[in-house]
N, C-alpha and C positions, 0 to 999 in steps of 0.2 A: 389454562396453565401453559406457560411458554418454556421453550428449551433454551439452553445457553447458546448465545450467538444468533438467536432467531431475530429476524428483522420484520418480515411480514406476518401478521397474526390473522388477518381476515381479508377477503377480497370478493369483489363482484366483477365478472368479466362479460363483455359483449352485451351490455344492457341497452335497451332502446331509449332514445331521447324521451319518448312518451312516458316511460316509467317515471322519469324525473319530473315531468310536467304534471302528470295525473295522479301520482302517488307520492307527492312530496313529503307528506307526514311520515310515511313508513321509511323512506330512504333517509330522511333527516335524522331519525332515531339511530340509524346505523352509523352515520358519518359525522354527526355534529361533534365539534370540539375534538376531532381526531386528526392526528398527523397522517400523511400519506402521499402517494403519488397517483396521478390519474392520467388517463389517455383518452383523447377524443378521436373518433373515427368518422370517415365519410365514405360511404359505399364500400365498406370492407377494407379501406386503406387508412393507415395511421395519418391523422391530420395534425394533432397537437399533443405535446407531453408537458405536464407541469407538476409542481409539488405545492403542498399547502399545509399550514398548521391547523386550518379549519376547513376541511373538505366541503362541508355543507355550504358555506358562504361562497367558496370558489366555484363550485358547480352551479349554484344558482346564478352567479354573475355571468357565467358563460352561456346562459340561456338568452341573455340580453345584450352582451357586449359585442365587439367587432367580430367575434367568432360565432355569434349566435345562430347564423343561418348556414354555417359551414360544416356542421357535424350532425350525424344522426344516431350514433351509438357511443357508449362510453364504458370504461373500465376503471375501477378504483382498487387500490392496494393499501390497506390500513397497516400502519407500522407502529411499533412499540414507542419509538421516539423519532426525532428528526436527525439523529446523529449522522446517518449515511445517505439521507435523502438527496442532498445536493449532488453527491457523486453519482447516484443512480440516475438522476435526471440528466446529468451531463453525459453519461454512457448512452442513454437512449437517444439524446440529441445528436451525438457524434456518430453513432452507428446508423441511425435510420433517417436523419435529416427531415423531420416532419415539416411540411410546407407552411403550417400555421405558426411555427416558432421563428422569430426573427434572429435570435442568437443561436450560435452553434454549440454553446456549452464550454466552459473552461474549468479545468481541474485546478483548484487553488493551490494545493500543496504537492501535487504529484510531479514526478520527474519524467520528462520526455527523453526516452532512451535513444533517440535518433542520433544525437551528437556522439554519444558513447559508441553506438553501433558503427558509425562511419570511422571513428578512430580505431576500433578493434579490427575492422575489415582492412583498413589501410596497413595496420601493423602486420596482419596475417599475410597480406599481399607482398609486403617487403621481405618478410621472412621466406616466403615461397620463392621470390625472385632471387634472393641470395643463395638459396639452396640449389636453384637451377643453373645459375650462371656465375655464382660467386659474388662476393662483395666488392671486388675490384680493389681491395686494399692489400698491401704487402703483409705477408704473414710475419708476425712477431713472435719469437720464441720466448716464452716466459720462464723464469726460473722455477724449478720444481719446489713445490710447497709441501711440507710435512703436515698433512691435514690433522693427524692425530695430535701432534704437538700443538698445532694452532687451536684445536678444540679445547685441549686442556688449559691453554692460556686464557681463552675467552670464557670458559665455564660451560655449563650445560646449555643445550639449545632450548630456547623457549618453546613450550608446547604449541603455541599458536603460529609459530614461524611458517609452517607449510601452507597456511591459509591467508597470509597477509601480503598484500601488494602495496598497500599504503596505510598509514595510520587511520584509526577510527575510534570513536567513543563507545564505551559500554556503560551499562547502568544496572543497578539493582535496588531493592527496597529493604531497609532495615529500620525497624521500630517506627514505621510510618513515614520515614524520610528517604528521599532519593539520594543514592550514592553513585557518583560518576567516576570513571577511571578512563585512562587512555591507552589503547593498544598501539605500540610503536611499530615502526617499519620492520624491526627484527623479530616481532612477535612478543616482546616483553610487555608487561602491563605496568604502567606508571600510575601509582595511587598514593596520594598524600606524601609525596616526596620520596617514595621508595619504589623499587622495581621488583616485580615478581615474574618468575619463569612459567608459572601455570595459573590458570583461572582459579583453581581450588585454593592455592596458597594465598592469592589475592582476596578470595572470599573469606578465608579464615581470619584474615586481618580485620575484616568488617564485622563478621558474625561472632568471632571469639570461640568458635568450635568447628569441628570437622564438617564440611559441607561440600557438595559437588558444584564446583564453580561453573562447569559447563552447562548446568541447569539454571543457576540463579542469576548469572550475568546475561544480560540481553544486549544485542547489537541491532542497529538499524539496517535491515536488509534492503529496504527501499523507504522513501520518505513516509514516515508515520507507521511503518511496519517493523515493530521491535520483536525480535524472536530470540530464543535461547542460543548461546554460543554452540551448543551441541549440533545445531543445524548445519554448521560449517563442515562437520565430519561426515555428513551423509553423502 
């Protein structure tokens, strides 16, 4: 019996090479036609990491291929499916750099945050510099604005306004079909040619009844990571 979100169902760790050579029949029954990740070790140090849709064949091959004389122990981790195996293999390669792997591992869909980090640090440094020595610009006196009157003219502030720096896409499911909408820079939600000031009002237009839009609408927090809008308020 597996739990929701479970990836690894069974595993064998720190097994000797002799087990695979001398007890092939037993080991084969455990791993044949099973997805999983495996690791080869040499004298207690990680030598090689790999993934396979048929672990039995892959482990047998490593007894004779170019890695054949380079490892003395192994571990296997049997998974329910191969959904996240490639990312797990990449993690191991990028963190531990096993000498037997030629490639370092590449995340296919993930976002490297380095560029964003550099931009945000530069922005923070400029703000700190302006605060310390001033921006070096002439002070411009702006006319006083009646904020209350301006708010009445523009209408109510969208509920998402405090959480939006730039527009992004949100989605939900209704009757088995994906429904997408766009959150604008001012926090309003654009859906089917209309604009809504709250996620719940936009959700009602989709579901036809009262529903908590903060729960049913999902946004992409990171590439491939879709989470409910309520996450923004935490």
